[in-house]
C-alpha positions as CSV (number, residue, x, y, z in Angstrom):
1,M,80.7,12.0,-22.7
2,D,79.0,8.7,-23.7
3,K,75.2,8.4,-24.1
4,R,74.6,6.5,-20.9
5,T,76.4,9.1,-18.8
6,A,74.6,12.0,-20.7
7,I,71.2,10.4,-20.0
8,K,71.9,9.7,-16.4
9,G,73.1,13.3,-15.9
10,L,70.0,14.6,-17.6
11,A,67.8,12.4,-15.4
12,S,69.4,13.8,-12.3
13,K,68.9,17.4,-13.4
14,L,65.2,16.7,-14.4
15,V,64.5,15.4,-10.9
16,A,66.1,18.6,-9.4
17,L,64.2,20.9,-11.7
18,A,60.9,19.1,-11.1
19,K,61.3,19.5,-7.3
20,K,61.7,23.3,-7.9
21,R,58.7,23.2,-10.3
22,D,60.8,24.7,-13.0
23,Y,59.1,22.5,-15.6
24,G,59.7,24.8,-18.6
25,E,63.5,24.6,-18.0
26,A,63.3,20.8,-17.6
27,V,61.6,20.5,-21.0
28,R,64.2,22.8,-22.6
29,L,67.0,20.8,-21.1
30,F,65.5,17.5,-22.3
31,K,65.2,18.8,-25.8
32,E,68.7,20.2,-25.8
33,V,70.3,16.9,-24.7
34,S,68.1,14.9,-27.1
35,E,69.3,17.0,-30.0
36,K,72.9,16.3,-29.0
37,L,72.3,12.5,-28.9
38,H,71.9,12.2,-32.6
39,A,71.5,8.5,-32.7
40,L,68.5,8.5,-30.3
41,T,65.0,9.9,-30.9
42,P,63.3,11.8,-28.1
43,N,61.1,8.7,-27.5
44,R,64.2,6.6,-27.0
45,V,65.8,9.2,-24.7
46,A,62.6,9.2,-22.6
47,A,62.6,5.4,-22.4
48,E,66.3,5.3,-21.4
49,I,65.7,7.8,-18.6
50,G,63.3,5.4,-17.0
51,H,65.5,2.4,-17.8
52,L,68.8,3.9,-16.4
53,S,67.6,6.2,-13.6
54,G,64.3,4.6,-12.5
55,E,60.8,5.7,-11.7
56,P,61.6,9.0,-10.0
57,A,63.4,10.3,-13.0
58,L,60.7,9.2,-15.4
59,R,58.0,10.8,-13.2
60,A,60.0,14.0,-13.2
61,L,60.1,13.9,-17.0
62,V,56.4,13.2,-17.3
63,K,55.4,15.9,-14.8
64,S,57.7,18.4,-16.5
65,F,56.1,17.9,-19.9
66,A,52.7,17.8,-18.4
67,L,53.0,21.1,-16.5
68,A,55.4,23.0,-18.7
69,P,53.8,26.3,-19.7
70,C,52.8,27.2,-23.2
71,Y,55.5,29.3,-24.9
72,W,53.1,31.9,-26.1
73,C,50.7,32.7,-23.2
74,K,50.2,32.9,-19.5
75,E,47.9,30.3,-18.1
76,G,46.0,30.0,-21.3
77,Y,45.5,33.7,-22.1
78,M,47.2,36.2,-24.4
79,T,46.9,40.0,-24.2
80,C,44.0,41.0,-26.3
81,E,45.4,42.4,-29.6
82,L,42.6,44.9,-30.0
83,C,42.5,46.6,-26.6
84,Q,46.1,45.6,-25.6
85,G,44.9,44.3,-22.2
86,A,43.1,47.4,-21.0
87,D,40.1,46.9,-18.7
88,T,38.2,48.8,-21.3
89,I,35.0,49.4,-19.4
90,A,36.6,50.8,-16.2
91,A,39.5,52.6,-17.9
92,N,38.0,54.6,-20.7
93,G,34.3,53.8,-21.1
94,R,34.8,51.8,-24.3
95,Y,33.9,48.2,-25.0
96,C,36.2,45.6,-26.6
97,E,34.3,43.3,-29.0
98,V,37.1,40.7,-28.9
99,C,37.6,40.1,-25.1
100,G,34.4,41.6,-23.7
101,G,36.5,44.0,-21.5
102,Y,38.5,41.2,-19.9
103,G,41.7,42.4,-21.6
104,H,42.8,38.9,-22.6
105,T,41.8,36.2,-25.1
106,L,42.3,32.4,-25.2
107,C,45.7,31.4,-26.6
108,M,45.5,30.3,-30.2
109,F,48.5,28.0,-29.8
110,C,47.4,25.9,-26.8
111,G,43.7,26.3,-27.1
112,G,43.5,28.0,-23.7
113,S,45.0,25.1,-21.7
114,G,48.1,27.1,-20.8
115,F,50.3,24.1,-21.2
116,L,52.8,22.9,-23.8
117,S,51.3,21.4,-26.9
118,F,51.1,17.6,-27.2
119,E,53.0,17.9,-30.4
120,S,56.2,18.7,-28.4
121,V,55.8,15.6,-26.2
122,P,57.6,12.2,-26.7
123,K,54.9,9.8,-27.9
124,N,55.7,7.1,-25.4
125,I,54.8,9.2,-22.4
126,L,51.6,10.8,-23.8
127,G,49.2,8.5,-21.9
128,T,50.9,9.1,-18.6
129,L,51.2,12.8,-19.3
130,A,47.4,13.0,-20.1
131,H,46.7,11.4,-16.7
132,E,48.9,14.0,-15.0
133,R,46.9,16.8,-16.7
134,L,43.7,15.1,-15.7
135,K,44.9,15.2,-12.1
136,W,45.7,18.9,-12.6
137,S,42.1,19.5,-13.7
138,A,40.7,17.7,-10.7
139,N,42.9,19.7,-8.3
140,S,42.0,22.9,-10.1
141,L,38.3,22.1,-9.6
142,Q,38.9,21.9,-5.9
143,R,40.3,25.4,-5.9
144,V,37.4,26.6,-8.0
145,A,35.0,25.1,-5.5
146,K,36.6,27.0,-2.7
147,R,36.3,30.3,-4.6
148,S,32.8,29.4,-5.5
149,S,31.8,29.2,-1.9
150,R,33.5,32.5,-1.1
151,L,31.7,34.2,-4.1
152,R,28.4,32.6,-3.4
153,H,28.3,33.9,0.2
154,G,29.3,37.5,-0.7
155,I,27.6,40.2,-2.6
156,I,29.3,40.6,-6.0
157,D,30.5,44.1,-6.0
158,E,33.5,45.9,-7.6
159,R,35.8,44.4,-5.0
160,L,34.8,40.8,-5.8
161,S,34.1,41.2,-9.5
162,T,37.7,40.6,-10.6
163,E,37.8,37.3,-8.7
164,L,34.5,36.3,-10.3
165,F,35.7,37.0,-13.8
166,D,39.1,35.3,-13.2
167,T,37.4,32.2,-11.7
168,F,35.1,31.9,-14.6
169,H,38.1,32.0,-17.0
170,T,39.8,29.3,-14.9
171,T,36.8,27.0,-15.7
172,L,37.4,27.8,-19.4
173,R,41.0,26.8,-19.0
174,I,39.9,23.5,-17.4
175,T,37.6,22.9,-20.3
176,A,40.5,23.4,-22.7
177,V,42.7,21.0,-20.8
178,L,40.0,18.3,-20.9
179,D,39.4,18.9,-24.6
180,N,43.1,18.5,-25.3
181,I,43.5,15.2,-23.4
182,D,40.3,13.6,-24.8
183,P,42.0,12.2,-28.0
184,V,44.8,10.7,-25.8
185,I,42.7,9.0,-23.1
186,A,39.9,7.9,-25.4
187,P,41.5,7.1,-28.9
188,E,39.4,5.3,-31.4
189,D,41.7,2.2,-31.3
190,I,43.2,1.1,-28.0
191,P,44.9,-2.2,-27.1
192,P,42.8,-4.4,-24.8
193,K,45.4,-4.4,-22.1
194,K,45.1,-0.7,-21.7
195,R,41.4,-0.4,-21.7
196,A,41.0,-0.7,-17.9
197,K,43.2,2.2,-17.2
198,Q,41.9,4.1,-20.1
199,S,38.3,3.7,-18.8
200,R,39.2,5.0,-15.4
201,D,40.7,8.2,-16.9
202,V,37.7,8.6,-19.2
203,V,35.3,8.3,-16.2
204,L,37.4,10.9,-14.2
205,A,37.5,13.2,-17.2
206,H,33.7,13.0,-17.6
207,Q,33.2,13.7,-13.9
208,C,35.6,16.7,-14.1
209,R,33.8,18.0,-17.2
210,R,30.4,17.7,-15.6
211,V,31.4,19.4,-12.3
212,N,33.4,22.1,-14.2
213,Q,30.4,22.9,-16.4
214,K,28.2,23.2,-13.3
215,Y,30.6,25.8,-11.8
216,Q,31.0,27.5,-15.1
217,G,27.3,27.9,-15.3
218,G,27.1,29.4,-11.8
219,F,29.9,31.9,-12.5
220,A,28.3,32.8,-15.9
221,N,25.0,33.5,-14.1
222,A,26.8,35.6,-11.5
223,I,28.6,37.6,-14.2
224,V,25.4,38.2,-16.1
225,A,23.7,39.4,-12.9
226,F,26.7,41.6,-12.0
227,C,26.8,43.2,-15.5
228,Q,23.0,43.7,-15.5
229,A,23.3,45.4,-12.0
230,Q,26.0,47.7,-13.4
231,A,23.8,48.4,-16.4
232,N,20.8,49.3,-14.2
233,R,22.8,52.0,-12.6
234,H,22.6,54.0,-15.8
235,S,19.7,55.4,-17.7
236,S,18.3,53.5,-20.7
237,E,19.8,56.0,-23.1
238,S,23.3,55.9,-21.5
239,H,26.3,54.7,-23.4
240,R,27.6,53.0,-20.2
241,R,24.4,51.0,-19.9
242,T,24.8,49.7,-23.4
243,I,28.4,48.7,-22.7
244,W,27.5,46.7,-19.6
245,E,24.7,45.0,-21.5
246,R,27.0,44.0,-24.3
247,R,29.5,42.6,-21.8
248,R,26.6,40.6,-20.2
249,D,25.8,39.1,-23.6
250,F,29.4,38.4,-24.3
251,Y,29.8,36.2,-21.2
252,A,26.5,34.5,-21.8
253,S,27.8,33.5,-25.2
254,Q,31.1,32.4,-23.8
255,F,29.3,29.9,-21.6
256,L,27.2,28.6,-24.5
257,E,30.3,28.2,-26.7
258,N,31.8,25.9,-24.2
259,G,29.2,23.2,-24.4
260,A,26.4,24.5,-22.1
261,D,22.9,23.1,-22.5
262,Q,21.2,26.4,-21.7
263,A,22.0,30.1,-21.5
264,P,22.7,31.7,-18.2
265,E,19.8,33.5,-16.6
266,E,19.6,37.3,-17.2
């Protein structure tokens, strides 16, 4: 099979896989075919996909690399190595210093974004890919907003606490995605012709970060209040009270570590 036929066949499969949202398989297939085309670099293969099969195939390639999951985690989180994913407070009355009782920690490979590292991406689609992840961040914030409304109008009890903690961790994931794309959308040196588009992405990223931090602060405050309420159910000498107070402090510090201007209220 010649290179032209191989690339057109690859493009067709990429479009089909993207429609099924099987982004990880699409990336795997791209790498497999690229390795077989010894005379072409991945950058050249990506360019030829657009040249030979048009915009739909190129969009499928970009979206696949943009949304392909990290190889090492699930949505930015790995099972906590210390407690092995146990909900330590509810399960056995102990407290995990590493994850604060959540059972999971940020992935050390993707930084908590949950997506494939930029190191694995063909360089000539990096800018478009960053824009795709920026759109993902904006869309995720809309979902966070809906959950925020639901949580804000309900009393945070045991039933809603899992959703509260999960939504807070979603905001941490959004922060990680924005951190990862910053060097791509706002590099130190950028050609004048690209500055207009770059500036639009920078503005959108700034807006996403500002809104995300607002929600993050709200969820952190709610978590602090929930943990304090749980602590107050026990006597001052109780081991359980100490555990909930430590969890409260853990989440307050998580918020501060992600660029907050002030600590959540206790």
